[in-house]
C-alpha positions in Angstrom: -46.3 21.2 144.4 -45.1 17.8 144.0 -47.4 15.0 146.1 -45.5 12.8 148.5 -46.6 9.4 149.7 -49.8 9.1 151.1 -49.8 10.0 155.2 -47.7 12.5 156.9 -46.0 15.1 155.1 -43.1 17.5 156.8 -43.6 15.1 159.8 -40.3 16.4 161.3 -41.4 20.1 161.2 -42.7 20.0 164.9 -41.6 23.5 166.2 -42.2 25.7 169.0 -44.0 28.6 167.7 -44.8 32.1 168.8 -48.0 33.1 167.0 -48.4 36.6 165.6 -52.0 36.3 166.6 -51.3 35.5 170.3 -48.6 36.3 172.6 -48.4 33.1 174.3 -46.4 30.1 172.9 -48.1 26.9 171.6 -46.9 23.9 169.6 -47.6 23.8 165.9 -47.3 20.6 164.2 -47.3 22.1 160.5 -48.5 18.9 158.9 -50.3 18.1 155.6 -51.8 14.5 156.4 -53.0 12.7 153.4 -56.4 10.6 154.8 -57.9 8.4 152.4 -61.6 10.0 152.2 -63.6 6.6 151.8 -61.0 4.7 154.2 -59.4 6.7 156.7 -56.2 5.3 158.2 -57.0 4.9 162.0 -53.1 5.7 162.8 -53.7 9.0 161.0 -56.9 9.6 162.6 -55.3 9.0 166.1 -52.6 11.6 165.2 -55.3 14.1 164.2 -57.2 13.6 167.5 -54.0 14.1 169.6 -53.6 17.5 168.2 -57.2 18.4 168.8 -57.0 17.2 172.3 -53.8 19.2 172.9 -55.8 22.3 171.6 -54.7 22.3 168.3 -56.4 23.9 165.1 -56.7 21.9 162.0 -58.3 22.3 158.2 -60.4 19.3 157.2 -62.7 18.3 154.6 -66.4 17.9 154.8 -69.1 16.9 152.4 -69.2 20.3 151.3 -66.0 22.7 151.7 -62.8 22.4 153.4 -63.3 24.3 156.9 -61.4 25.2 160.1 -62.2 23.0 163.1 -61.1 22.3 166.7 -62.3 20.4 169.9 -65.1 22.7 170.9 -64.2 22.0 174.4 -60.8 23.9 173.9 -61.6 27.4 174.7 -58.4 28.8 173.4 -58.6 26.8 170.1 -61.8 28.4 169.6 -60.2 31.7 170.2 -57.5 30.8 167.7 -59.9 30.1 165.0 -61.7 33.6 165.7 -58.5 35.4 165.3 -57.6 33.5 162.1 -61.0 34.5 160.8 -60.6 38.1 162.3 -64.2 37.8 163.9 -65.4 38.4 167.4 -66.4 35.0 169.1 -69.5 36.7 170.8 -70.8 37.6 167.3 -69.3 34.7 165.1 -72.3 32.4 165.1 -70.0 29.5 164.9 -71.5 26.2 164.3 -69.9 22.7 165.0 -70.2 19.0 163.7 -71.4 16.0 165.6 -71.2 12.1 165.0 -74.9 11.3 164.8 -78.4 12.5 165.9 -78.0 11.2 169.3 -74.8 12.9 169.5 -76.5 16.2 168.3 -79.4 15.9 170.6 -77.2 16.4 173.4 -76.2 19.9 172.2 -79.7 21.2 171.5 -83.3 21.2 173.5 -86.7 21.0 172.3 -86.4 18.6 169.2 -90.2 17.8 168.8 -91.4 14.8 166.4 -91.7 17.1 163.2 -88.2 18.5 163.6 -86.7 15.2 164.5 -88.0 13.6 161.2 -86.7 16.6 159.2 -83.4 16.1 160.8 -83.2 12.3 160.2 -84.3 12.9 156.6 -81.6 15.6 155.9 -78.6 14.1 158.0 -76.1 13.4 157.5 -75.9 15.6 154.8 -74.9 19.3 153.5 -77.1 21.2 155.9 -76.8 23.3 159.0 -79.8 23.8 161.5 -79.8 26.5 163.8 -81.4 25.1 167.0 -81.9 26.1 170.7 -78.5 25.4 172.5 -78.5 23.1 175.5 -76.3 23.7 178.4 -73.6 21.4 177.2 -72.8 23.8 174.5 -69.8 26.2 175.5 -70.8 29.8 176.2 -68.2 30.9 173.6 -70.1 29.2 170.7 -73.7 30.2 171.7 -75.5 33.4 170.3 -77.1 36.3 172.5 -80.3 34.1 171.4 -78.8 30.8 173.3 -78.7 29.2 169.6 -76.4 27.1 167.8 -75.5 25.8 164.3 -75.2 21.9 164.4 -74.0 19.8 161.2 -73.5 16.1 160.5 -71.6 16.0 157.4 -71.8 12.9 155.1 -67.9 12.4 155.1 -65.8 9.5 156.6 -63.1 11.5 157.6 -65.3 13.7 159.9 -66.9 10.6 161.5 -63.9 8.9 162.0 -62.3 11.7 163.9 -65.5 12.3 165.7 -65.6 8.7 166.9 -62.1 8.8 168.1 -62.5 12.1 169.8 -65.6 11.6 171.3 -66.4 15.4 171.4 -67.8 17.8 168.4 -65.4 19.6 166.0 -65.8 23.4 165.1 -67.2 23.9 161.9 -66.0 27.4 160.3 -65.4 28.5 156.8 -61.6 29.5 155.9 -61.2 33.3 155.8 -62.2 35.5 153.0 -63.9 34.8 149.7 -64.6 31.1 148.8 -62.1 30.7 145.8 -61.1 27.7 143.7 -57.9 27.8 145.5 -59.7 26.6 148.7 -60.7 23.5 147.1 -57.2 22.4 146.9 -55.6 21.1 150.0 -52.1 21.5 149.2 -52.8 25.3 148.3 -54.8 25.5 151.4 -51.5 24.4 153.2 -49.2 26.7 151.7 -51.7 29.7 152.8 -52.1 28.2 156.5 -49.2 26.2 157.7 -48.4 28.9 160.0 -51.6 29.5 161.2 -53.0 25.9 161.8 -51.5 22.7 163.1 -52.7 20.1 160.4 -54.2 20.3 156.9 -56.0 17.1 156.0 -55.8 16.2 152.1 -59.1 14.4 151.7 -59.1 15.1 148.0 -60.3 18.1 145.8 -63.1 19.8 147.9 -66.2 21.7 147.0 -67.1 25.3 146.3 -70.5 25.4 147.7 -71.2 25.6 151.6 -74.0 23.9 153.4 -77.6 25.0 153.3 -78.5 27.0 156.6 -81.9 26.6 158.2 -83.2 28.4 161.0 -85.4 26.1 163.2 -85.8 28.3 166.4 -88.8 29.9 165.4 -92.4 28.8 164.9 -91.7 28.6 161.2 -88.2 27.2 159.5 -86.8 29.2 157.3 -83.7 28.8 154.9 -81.2 31.6 155.7 -78.4 30.7 153.2 -79.0 28.5 150.3 -75.9 26.1 149.9 -75.4 22.7 148.6 -78.2 21.2 150.4 -81.9 21.3 148.6 -84.2 21.3 151.5 -87.9 20.6 151.5 -90.1 21.4 154.6 
């Protein structure tokens, strides 16, 4: 696919769309937006955030792989992502990203000093920490054990979106097996343009997801080894 000027691609393709997933209509923007990975353009970040506030679903870069995201307070958008992934929200064990440790602490409870030191050491970074959920976590994102996965990616685009939005963003992997195609935002756009509102082109993505660490028990344990190298 021929690469166009930095910024918005197909910006005139707004249309009213009836999803094959949901019987209710919603607006899909159908955009591939090229955002500078080190210096995200404020105008484009605002455009993404407006989409999220409207209940939109995006594909966005992180410090690991490209992922599906939405504003965690937009219940219908969370359900859309679950349907795209063909998973039951009640069993999905979904995670979301926060802007910093202060932001993260709003959505969990019982962070003692040893755990705080671990979080401060490893975040921002390629880790997802499973923690006890606070009452601020929407019910749809809590597991039956009232836990939640939380991330702070080391990625400028993520931080810019979170700062402008003011809420965490859902962090879900793209459906299916992780392949090399999922590192190319233009191929991702071709595959998902009819299912999501915006695909952010932040350059070539990775193929290794975050390392997942369960911190809900008396002993912390790695339940998925990913990009992050963790030492207790």
